[in-house]
N, C-alpha and C positions, 0 to 999 in steps of 0.2 A: 656516514656522517654520525647519524643517531646512535648506533650503537657505540662510537667513539665517545659520543659525549656520555652516554650511560656509563661508561667504564669510569669516565673522567670524575664524574659527580659522584659514584660509588666511591672512588680512590679519596676524594675531598671529604666524604661523610666519615670515612673511617679514620682519618687522621688529617684534620685541616692544616696543622703546622707542618707535617712531614711534606704534605703535596703542595704547600705552598715555599717550601724550601727549593722547589726546583723551577719556580718561577715566583712573580711578585702578585701581590694582592691587586695591583694596579692594573696589571696585564692580564690577569684572571677575569677581571671586572670588566673591564673592556671587551673583551671575548665574550662574556656572558652576556652584555648589553647588545653588542653586534648581532650574535645570533638571535637575539628576542626581537630585534628589527627586521630580520630576514623573512621575508615573505615565504621564502621557500620551506623553512622549517616548519613540522606540523606542531599543532598546540598541543599535542600529548609532550612533544620533546622539549616545548616551551615552559608547560609546568616541571617539568624536572630541573630546569634551567633556573627556576625561581628558589629552589630549596636551600642552595649555598647562602641566597642574600636573606632568606626568611630566618636560616636556623644560626647563620654567623655573620651577622652584617658588620660588626665592628672588627672582623679581621679582614674584611675586605674594601669598608667605608672606613677610614682610619680618623679623618678627620670631619668637622661639620659640613665643612663647605662640600667635600665628597659626598657626603650623605644626601645634603642637597641637590647637587648636580644628579645622583642617582635616581633621587624620588622624582625629580623632572622629567627623567628619561622614562622612567616605569609609567609616569602617568599620560606621557605621549602615547606609551605603548597601549596603554589602556583605552585612551581615545581613538585608536585606530583600530582597534579589536572589534569585530562584527559582535552584535549583541547575543547572537546565538552561542557563542563558546564561553557559556556560564562559568564552567569550571575554571577556566583560566583567569577568568575575570576576578573571580572570588579570590584565586592564589595571589593575583596582583594585589588587590587590596589587603591582604593579608602580608604579604611582603615589603607594600609601601609602610604599613603602620610597624612594622618591626624595625624597618630602616630608619624613621623620622622619630622613634619614640630612643633606640639605642643610641643614636648620634647626637642626640640633645636638641634635635630640630624643634620637636615640640614645646619643650620647654622653654627653649629660646624665642619662641613665636617667630621662626623664619617664615619667609614667604611661601617656601614650598608646602609647608605644614598648615598654613591658613587657606592654600588655594585645596589641598587635600581633605582638610575638615570641611570647606565648601561643597566638595564631591561627595562626601560621604554624607552629609544632610540633604543635599539634593536628591541621591539614590534613597535615603530612608524615607522621604516624604512624597516620593513618585505614587501617584494615584493609578490603580486601574489595571495594576500589573498581571502577567500570567505567573504561573508558577516559576519560570525560569527568572523573572523578577524578583520575585518573593524570597529565593534563593540567595540573590545577591544583596537583597536588602537585609537580609538576617544576617548576611557577612558583613555589612555595613553597620550595624548596629553592634555586633561584636568588637568591631575596630573602635568604634567611637568610646565603647565601653572600657576598652582596654587603653586607650588614651587618657581618658577622664581618670581610670585609676591610676595610671602613671602620673599624670599631671593634674591635681585634683583642681577644680575650677574652671576647667579649659570649656567647659559647655555652660558656665553659668547664664551667659546671655540667651540661651536657647532654650531655658526651662519650660517655658510655656509651650514652646513648639513643641517638645518632646511630649509634654502632658497631652497635648491635643493628638498627637500620633497615636499615643497609647489608649486613648479613649475612641479614635475612631477605628482601630484595628480589630478586626475580629477573627481572623485567622489565627494561623499558628504563631506568627509574626506579634502577636499581642504578649508573649512570654518576653520575648527580646526587648521591645519596647519598654516593658513595666520594669524590668532590672535595671535598663538604661536609666530611666527616669529617676527611679528611687535614688540611684548612684549618684546622680547629678543633684537632687533635691538635700542629699544628707550633706554633700559637700558645700554645697551653697548656703546652708544654713551654719554649717561651721565656719565658712567664710566669715558670716555675720558676726558671729561670735567674738571673732578676732578685731572687729572693726570698733573703733572708740565710737560711742555714742549712738551705735546701731540698734533700733527697737522696731515696734509694729511696723510702722510706716515703710521702714527700708525693707522687712520680709514681706508686707502686702504688694510694695511694687516688684519685688523679684518674683512673686508668684505671678504677677499680672503681667510680666514682659517688659515693664518699664525700667530697665536697668541703670538708665543714666541717673535716676534717683539715688539708686543705691550705691553707685561707685562711678560717679562721672568724672572724679579726677585724675584717675588713673586707669589709663585704658588695659594696663596688665595686672592691675590687682587681683584681678579672677584667680591668677596664678599663686599658688602657695608655695613657700618654700619647704625644703627638707624636713624642719624639724616639724611644719604642721602636717606633713606627709605621714611622719612617723608618729603621731599622735592619733592620726586619723586609723592607721591600721590596728590600733587597739583600743578605741575610743571607751568601751563599756566593760573591757575584761580587768580592768584594773578597780582601785577603788572608785566609787560613784562622786565621792566628794572632790574628784579632781576632773570630773567632765566640766569643760565650758558650757557656760548658760548664756541665753539670750533673753533680756529682760524684756518682754513685750505686753504685761500686764495681761489682763483675761482675755482682752481682744484679739484672738487668733482664729477667726470664723474661716478665712479663706485656706489657711494651714490644715484645720480640721477637715475641710471639706476635700482636699487632695488626699489627706491620711485615709479618710472614710471610703473614698474610692478605690484607692489602692488595696485596702481590705478586704472591700466586698469582692474585687475581681481576683484575690489570692487564690482561691479554691480552684482556678483555671489553671494555674501553673503546677508544675511536676513540684515533687517535695523538695527537692534540694533547691527548686528557686525560690520557693514559698520560704524555706529556712533563710535564703539569703536576703530575700525581701524584709521578713521578720526583723531580721538583723538591723538591717539599716535604719527602720522605722522606730525600731526601738531607740535606737541613737537620736535621733530626729526628736522623739519626745522628751527623750533625757536631756535634751540640749535647750528644749523650749518648755519653762515651766509652765507657761500660760494654757498649754495644751494638756489634758487631763488623761493619765492612763487609761482611764476608763475607755478610752477608744478602742482599746483592744479588747474590750469586754466581750464583745458580741463573738470573737474569735476563740475566745478561751473554752467554751462546749467542744468543739470542735479539735482544739489541740490538745485539751486534757486526754481525750478518747483516742489519740492517734497512735498506732504502731511504728510509724517510722522514727526512727532514730535521729534524724536531723531535726525533725519538727520538736521531738521531745526535749533534745538539746536547745533550740531557739524557745523553748517555752521556759526553760529553766535559766536562761539569760535574761528573760523579761522578767522572771520573778527575782532575779538578783538586782535587777534596776530599779524595781518599783515596789517590791515586797509587798505590804500590806495596804499599800495605795490601791492594789488593784486585786490581790489575792486574799479571799476571805480565810479564816482559820479552817473552815472546811475544805476549801481548796488546798491549802497545804498539808492537812492529813491526807487527802484522798491522792495527790501527787508521791507523797512519801510511800504509802500502802502499794501504789501503782509501781513504784521504784523495787520495792521489795519483791512484789510478785514477778515483777519481770528477771529481777536478778538471780532466779531459779528455775524460769519458765523452762520445760523440757525441750520446746522447739525452737529456742534460740541458739543461735551459734555461741561458743564460748568468748569470742571478742566482745559480742553485744552485751552478754551477762556481765563481763567485767567493766564495762563502761557504765553499766545500771549501777554497780555496786560502788564505782568511782563517784558517781554522782550523788549517791547517799553520804559518801566521806566529804563532799563539798557542798552538800544541799543549802541553798540559800535561804534561811530563815526569815519569817517576818520580822521578828524581834531576836536577833543574833545575842546570844550573852557573849562568845568571843568574836574579837574583830580581827584575829589573827589570819594573815594570807597565806602563811606557809603551812602552818601545823594544821593537822588532819584533827577535825572535832567533828562530833555528831551531832546531829539536830536533837533537839530536846524532845519531839514527838517520838523519836525511837527509842522505843523500851524494848527492854529483854523479851516482852511477850510478843512484840510486833517484828522483833530481829530471830525468832527462834527458827523460822522457817530456812535460815541461812546459816544454820551451824554446820562446819565442817564434817565430812566424813572421809574416810579412807577411800571411798570410790570416787571422788572428786579429781578432777586431772590436778596436776601441781597448780596451775595459775590461780585457779578458781579456790581450791583448798588454801592457799596462802593468804588469797584475798579476804576470803570469808573468816579465817583464823584473826586477821589483823581486824576486821569489823568487829567481830565479837568479843575480841579483848578490849577496844574501845567501849562496848557496849556497857561489859560488865565493870569496866574501871569508872566509867561515868556514875554507875550506880552508888558505888562506895563500899565501904566494908560493912555487910550486914550479917555478919556470922555465918550461921547457918540456913539463910534466907535464899532467896531467888539467886541472889549475886553469889552466895556461896556456893550453891548447887551449879551455877553456870561457870564458875571458875574451875571446878572439879569435874564438869564434863569435858571443858577445855584441854584440861590435864591429862584427862584419861584418852582422850583423842591423840595428843602427844605419846601417851605412852602407846598406846595401838602402832603409831609409825615406828616408834623405837623397836617393839617387837618385829616389826616385819624387816627392819634393817638388820637385827640381830638374827633373823633366820635367813638372811641371805637375799635382801632387796636390790634392786637395781641401782644402777648410779645415780638414776634420776630421783628414785624415791630416797635414796641417802643424802643427796642434796636438798631435795623439799624437807627432809625432816630437820637438817641443821639452819635452815631458813625459818622453819617454824618456830624448831626451840629458842632462836633468837628474838624472833617476833613476841613470844610468850613472856621471855623473860624481858624485853624492852619497856613492855605496858605492865607485866604482872611479877615482877621481881620482888615485890614487897610482900608477897603471900608466902611466907618463909616455910611452909610445912611443902608448897609444890618446888620452890627453887631447890630447897635442900635435898627432898626426894630425886629432882631430876638431876641433881650434881652426882647423887650415889649411883643413879642408874646409868650415867654416862661412863664411870669409872668401871662398872661391870661390862658395858657394851666394849670398852676398850680392851678389855682383858679378853674379849673372844674375836676381836677384830682390829688389832692393832694398827693395820693397814689405814684407820681412819684418824689416825693422829692428825694429819693437816688439817682436817675438818674440826676437830676439837681444839687445836691451836687457833684456828681462823676465827672459831666461837668464842674464844675467850678473848681475842683482840678486838673484835668488834663490840664485844660486851662491855670490854673495858673502856674503847674509845667514845663508845655512846652513852654508856652509863658512869661517869666518872665519880660520881657519888655512891655507887654501888662496889661492895668488895666480891660479888659473886665469883667471878672469874679467877681472883686470887684464891678464893676457897677451891674451885674447881681444880687448878693448878696444884695446890696443896696435895688436896687428895689423888691426883694423878700421881704425884711423886709418891705417895704412900704404898699405893698399889702397885707401882713398879718396882719400889725397893725393897719390898716386903713379899716379892714373889719368888718361890723357889726356883734355884740356878737351873735344875734340871729340866724345868717344864719352857724354858727360854731357847728359842731358837736363834740363829744368825740373823733371819728376817726380823723376827719379833725384835732383837736387842737394836736393829737398825733404828727402828720406831721409836722405841725406848729412850734411845740416846737422843732423837731429836726431840721428845716431849721434854726430856729433862733440859736439855739446852734451852728451852723455852721456859720452863719453870726457874731455871740460873738467872733469868732476866729480871725476876722479882724481888727486889732487896728486902721485902719484908719477910720472905718464906725462908726459914734456916734451911741450911744445904748441907749438913753433917751425914744425913741419910743417903743424900747422892754420891757423895764422896765413898760412903762404906761399901755402896752398891759398885762404884767405879773400882775401887780396891778389889771386891770379889770377884768379879768378872775379869780381871787381868790377871789374878793368881793362877796360876797353872794349877797348884794343887785343889784348888777349889772350883774352875772351871776351865773348861777346853776352848771355849767361844773364840778365845783372841790367839789360839795357837796357830793359825792359818797365816796370819800377819797381813790380812787384806787390808789394802789401801783405804778404800771407802769406810771400812770399821773403823780403823786407827784415826781417820780424819774426823770421825764422828765422835770419837771419844776427846779428840783435841778441842772440838768445837765447844763439848761442855765445858772441858778445862778452862779455855778462854773466856768465857763468860764469867766462870768463878774467879778469874784473875782481876775482873773488874766489879766483883761483888763488895757490898758495903760492909760485908761482916768478913772480909778477908784476912783479916788478924787473926780470929778465931780459927780459921780455916787453913793457916799456912802450913801445919806441918802433915794434915792428912793430905793436902793437896800435893806438896812436896812427895810425899809417898806414892802418890799415882803417878805423878809425871817423871818420877825415876825410873821405876821399871821400863815404861815406854820408850825413855831415851837408851836403856841399856839393852832390853831384850826383844824389843817388837821387831816382827820380821821384815818392816819395810823401812827403807833408808830415809824416805823423805818425812814417815812420821819421827822417827828417831831424831832426826835434825831439829824439826819443830818442836817436838818435846823437850830435848835439850835447851834449844832456845827459849822457851817457856821456863823450864827451870833455873834458868839464869837469870833472867828478868825476875822471878820470882823471890829470890834469895839475894839478890843485889840492889834492888829498886825498892824506893818506898811505895805506898800503896797509892799517893797522889801521882807520883811519876810513872808509876804503871797502869793507872787509868788512862793519864795522858798519852801514853804510848801505844794503847790498845783502843784508845774510844773508836768506835766504829760509826757514831753518830750523835745527833742530839736528841735530849731527852723531849718526848711529846706524849703527854697523856698518861705520865708515869712508867713510861716503857721505853726503851731505846728503841728507835728507828733504826734497823739494820740496814746495811748495805752488803749485800750479797757478793762473794767473790767465788771464783771457780774452785778453791778449794775450803771454802767456808773457814779459814784458818786467820787470815787477815783481811785487813780492810783497805780501800783504796785512800792513798794518800801520797806524802812525800816523806823523804827519809826513810827511817827505820820502819815505819809501817808499810813501806812499799816492798821493801825486801820482804814481809812475811806474806806477802800476797803472790798466787801464780796468775801472771796476767794473760788474759785471753787474746791469741794473736790471729786476725781474722783472716789476712792473707797466708796463702802456701809459700814456705821458703825451701823446703826440701820434700823429696818422694822417693819411693822406693822406684828402681829401675829393673826389670827382668834381665839377668845376662842368659846372652845367648847359649845354651850349653851345647856341645858338639857331641855328634853322636859318639856313643860308649862302646858298638859293636866292634866286631873284628872288621877292618877295613879290606882286608887280603882275604874275604871269603872264598872268590873263585879258586884258590889254591888251598883252601883248607883242608877239604877232604878230596879223594878221588870218589867221583859220583858213580863210579863203576865197581867200587870196593862193596862186598858182601857186609850189611850190619847186623846184627842181633838187636831185636827189640826188646825193650823190658817187659817183662809177663805181667801178670795181674798184680803179683806181690809188689813188684817194683811201683806200679801205678798207685796202688794202696799206701804205699810208702809216701809216695810223693802226696797224696791226700792228707796224710797223717801229720805233716809238718804244720798243720794248720791248725789243729789241737793242741800243738806246744806252746804254752804262753810266752815262751822266750821268741817266737818266730815276731821277726821284723816287718810289720805291714804299713811302713810309714812313706809319705812322700818328703823329700829333701829338695825344696826349690831355691835358687841362690839370686839374691839381689843386690844392688849396689844403692847405697844411698846417697844421693847428690842433690846440689842445690837446684834451684829452679826459681823461676818468676824474675820479678822487677828486684836489683840489686838494692841491698839495704846494707850499710856497713855495719849496723849493730848487729847483724846476723853472720857476718863473714866467719865467726870462731864462735862455735857452740860445743857445750860440754855436758856430760851426764846425760845424753839422750836415753830417754827411757821410752819404748815404743809398745804400747798396747794394741789388740787386734779384738775387734768384736767380730762374732759371725753373724750370717743375714740368714742362716738356714741352720737347719740340724743336720747337715750331711757330714759334718767333720766334728771331730772332738776340740774342746777348747783350747785356744794356743796359748802357750807361755809368754808372758812379756820377755821383749828383748832389749836389751842395754848394749849401748854403743857409747865407747869412753868420750868419743870427739868427732867432730865433722868440721875441717877448714877448707874454705874455699882457696881453690889454688893447688890443694895435695888431693893425692891419691883418695878415691873416696872408698870409703869401709864397705867391706863386704860380709854380707849377712846370710844366714841361712833359716829358713822357715820350715819347720818339722811338722807337716800335716797327717793328722791319721785319721783316715776316711772312715765313717760310717755306711756312707753309699759314694761312688766313685761319680759324682756328678759334678759339672760345673759350679763355681760359688765366686762370691764376692765378699772381701773382707773390708770392713770400715776400719781405717788405722787412724791412729793419734799419738801423740806425742809430748811428752813435757821434757823440757832441756834447760840449760842454764847459759846465760851469754856473758861474756867477758865481765860486764858491770856487776855482774851477782845477782840479777834478778833471774826471776823463774818464769816460762812462759808454757803456755799450753796450745797446741795448733793442730787441725785436721788436716790429715794428709790425703791426698787422691786414694780413692778406692783400689784395693788390688783385686785385681781379676784372675781368677784360677781357672784355665779353660779345661775341657774334657781331655784334650791330648797330652795335659800334662800329668794326668792320672797314670801313663801307659808306663809299664816296667817290664823289663826282659824277664822271662821266665825263671821263676825262682828253682831252679832244679838242682840237684847235688852237685857238688863241684865234679866229681868223677864221671858224671853223665857225659858223653860225646856226643856229639851232631846229632849220629844216627839214636842214639836213645830219646833226644828230644823230638827227634821227626817221628819216632814211632810213639811217644805220648802223644803229640799232636794227632795222630790217627786215631788212637785210641779215645782222646777226649772229644774226637770229632763224632765218632760212632757213638758214642755215650749220649752226647746231645741230641743227635739226630734221632736216636731209638727212644728217647725219652719226648720227643716232639710229637712221635706217632702215636703213643700212648694216651688213651682217653682221659685219664685222670689228670688233673691241673697239675702243670709244673713250670718252673720258671725258666727252662731252657727254650730256645727261639731259635729260628734259622729264618735268613732272608736272602736277597740277591739284589745287588748294586750295578747297574751297568753305566758305561761312560764310553765316549769315542778317544781313542788314544793310540797312536802309533807306538811300534814297537821300541823306538830309542826314547820317545816319552814316557814309556811305561817302565823302562829301565832306570831311567833317570828318576822318576818318582820313588820307586821302591829304594833306590841307594840314597836319596834325599830323606825319607819320610819313614823305612820300614826296615833299614839296615842292622838296628838293633835286636829287633824283633824277626829277623828272618829265621825260619827254622829250615827251609828247604835249600837247596844250592842256588847260587847267582847264576850258575854256568846253564843251569836248567830254565830255561825261558820260557817254556811250554806251560810251566805252573809254577806259581809262588806260593809259599804258605807262610803264613804271617800269625804269629801267637802275643797276644797284648794280656798281661797280667794287669788287672787294677785291684788294688788291694781295698778292702782286706782280703778278700779270695772270690774274685769275678774273673773269668777270661773271655775273651773276643778272640774268635780264629777267623782267619780269611785264607780261602783258596782263590788267586787271581790266576784266569785264564782268558788268554787272548783267544777271542772267537772271530768267526767271519765279520759278523756284523757289527761287534763292539766286544770290549774288555768286561768280562763279567767277575764282580767280587762278589763269591759267596760267603756269606756270613752265618757263622754259627756261635751263639754265646749260652752261657749258663746264667743269664738274668736278662731277662727280655726287657727290661725298663732301658737297658742301655743302647738299643736299636736305634732309637730317634736320634741319639747323641752320635753313634758312628756313622750313620747316613750324613747326618750334617757336615761332619768332618770328612769323610771320603769327598762329598760334594765339594768342599771348600778346596781341598788339596787339586782333585783332579780337574777343577775349573781354572785354577792356576796354573796347574802343568798344561793344559790347552791353551791357554793365553800366551805362556812362554814359548810353544812351540807351534804355534799357528804360522 
C-alpha cells in the first residue's frame, strides 16, 4: 500500500491536472483523508499524503466549504496524533495553513480558521517544552506569520501576547517570535493610520492589549481589504510622501520602548532576519512621526560596517526613508565611499559588485537635487576623483564593464563641459576604452565581446553624443570596422535604430547610415564577394528608409553590380541575392525623393525583370517596374506601405521574401506566405531490382572462363580518372498530398523544391521544379541526383515555394528526406563487353588486393571483417534473391558460396563472400574504405534479422 501511494503521489506531483483527469478532486481528497485517519498507515506515508494538499489545495478543495471541512478533518487527525511524531504534526500545521489561506477561510474568518488560530497560539505559548515541542512551536510561528502576511490584521488583538512571548524566549525560537511580533506590529500601526480619528490613545491601547478601545465597534475591522494589502507590500519603496501617517504627537513612549527592545535584540538574529526586522521597523517609524528616526542611531555603527548585502540594503532603505533626519553628511560620504570600494572589491562576486554599483546609481541623498524615480541620477558627492577606481577596462567581464561605463559616463556628464580639464580627460579615457574594444572586435573578437562593444558604444552615445569629436570619430571607425567585417551589419543597423529611437533630437544615426552608404557605394567591385554583397544590400536597404539621405549613389551601385560587363556578382541568378536587390528597390519605391529617382530606379528594375536568372525575382521586378511606371507616388506608397511611422523610421513587418508586406488585396499578392502545416511530401518509390532475374540459366557453371589480366584490371581502375565517369545516385520519389484536407491546396502550381544538406557527405543539390500537383490525379514523379563525396547515410531538409489557385504564393517545409546507406549501392560499373566470368575474376582480384593491403604494416584504407548469423538455406537463398541479386557476381546455383560486390560512388567497393557453415552463415566482408564497415554491419544485421523473423 505504501508503494502504491508513493507512485500515486509522484504521479500527482508531476502533472496534477493529468492525474485528476482519471478521477475527481473530491474522490482523491476523500481517499487522502481516509488514509490519514487509518491507524495502520505509517506516519512516514502520512507525511507523503499531505503533500498534494499542501502544494495544490485549490485543486482538491474547490470551495470554501470543502476547505473548511478538510481543515476540520486535519485538525482532528492532529489531535489524535501522539506528540512524539513531531515531523508529521509540523507537516499537518503547514498543510492546514495552506488549505485555510488558499480557500479564503482565513480572510472570511470562518470557524475552522478561528479554531486553528487558537491552536497555533496555544502551541506558541506553551512553556517548558523539550526540543520536540520547540520544533513544533517554530512551525506554529511560521504558520502564524504566513496567515498574518496573507491577511494583515489577523493577529492585532494578540499583539501584547506576541511581545511577551518574544521577551520571554531565550532559545532559538526568539528569532521566530521576533519576526512574527514585528510583522504584526507593522500591520497594527498601518491599520490605525486607516482609522479616522485614531491617535496616541489608540496606539497605547493597542500595545497594552486593550484592543476594545481601538476597535470595539467592529469585530472584523482588524482584517484589511485587498487594496490595503497591496499598499503594505511596498510601503516605503515608493515616494515617502505617500506613506500614511498616524498623528500621535510627541507622546509615543510605549512604542519607542517596543522599538528599542526589538532593536537591542536584533543582533541575535541572522542577517536575513535582521534585514527583514529593520525593514518593518523602518515602516513603523515612517508611519508614526512622533517617534524620531534617532531610535535607529545606536544600530548605525554596526550597520555601516557590515559586510552583508541584505543589511546594507536595509541601511539604504533607512537612508531613503529618513535622509538627514538620521544620517549626517559624514555618514552619507562614508556610505558612498564604502559602496565605491565594494563595487570593485576583488573578493566579491560579480552579482554583488553589480548590486553595489546599482546602489550608487540610486543612492538616496540627504538633500536630493532631482526627485525623478525612473531616471538614473548620480549623488552629488560622487566626484570623478572618487569614481576613478571604477573606470572600465578590457579585462572586466561584460556586465561589470558595461555597468562601470554607464556609471562613468554619468559622472563626466554631471561635471559639465570643462574643456581639457578633468572631465575632458575622463571622456577621452572612456573613448580610448571604446576604441580598445573596437580593435579587439576588428582583430576577431568573440561573439560576447562583439555584443559588449556595441552595447558600450550605445551607452557612450546615449550619454555623451554631444561630444562631437568623439561621436564623429566613432562613426568613422565603425565604417572602417564594417569594411573588414561586413557580417557586423545587423549590429550596426541595430545601433543606428536604438540611437535614433532613444535620441530623437540627435542625428548621429543618420550620419552613420550616410557614411555607410558612402563606403559601400565607393568600394571597388573587384573586392566585393557574394557574401559581402549580401550584407551591403542589407545595409543599403536600411539606408533607404531614411528620407533625408539622397539615394542616387545607391542606385548607381545597384546598376553597376547587375551589369554583366561591370560585375559578375549577379550572373548566378541566386534567389536570395535577387531578393536582397528587390528589398532595396522596394524601399526606394516609397522614398520621399522618388520623383528624382524614377529613371535610375527603372534602369535597375528592367534588367532584373528581363535577364535575372530566377523566375520569382523576375516576376517581382516586373511587377515593381509596372507599379513604378503606372502609379503616382502617393498611390505607390499606399500600395507598398509596410507599417506606421515611429520615431522617424518605418516599423517594418517582415515577410519570408522581404518583398511584400502583410495586408489585403494587392499587398497580399506580393507576399510569400508562411504555411505552418505540411500539405505534401516526397514518398520514395519502391525500385525493383534491376539485375538479371534468370541468373541460374545465365551461364553454365562448368564452362571454363578467362579472367581479366592485370591490364584489364588497370583499365577498370582507370575509368575513375575519366572526368566523364558518372558516379551519381538517382533516387525516384512521388510528390503526394498529405495531412488534413484543405480545399485551398487541392490544386498547386509552379512548385519549386529546395534541398539543404545536413552534412558534407554529398554535393549541393539543384532545385527541382514541378509544374503542378492536383489532388485526385496521379502524383508527379521526380528524381533526385545525388553526387556523393562519401557514401554515408544522410538527411535532406526540404522546403517548397508554390502558388495556389487564388494566385497567392506560399512557402512550406516538407518532412525530411532520409537517404539510407543501402540506397548508395550500385552494380559493378564494368565495361559492357565483360561477361560474368570477367566480373567474377575481377572480384577475386579486388579481394586479393584488399586482403594483401590489410596485412601490410603501413596505414591503409582497406579493411576486412566477419559477420555471422543463423539462417537456413532456404532463408539464405531468399535473402540473396531479395537484396543482393543486382550485385551478385557468382552463380545463384552454386549455393555453397555467394559472391556479392557493391559499388558505392564515387569509387568505393564492398565485397561479400557468403558461406553457409556448420554453426552459422558467415558473411566475409572486404572493403577499400574501412569507414564503411559500421554501416555495412548495421545493414546486414537489419536484413538478416528481418529474414529470421520471416522464416521463424
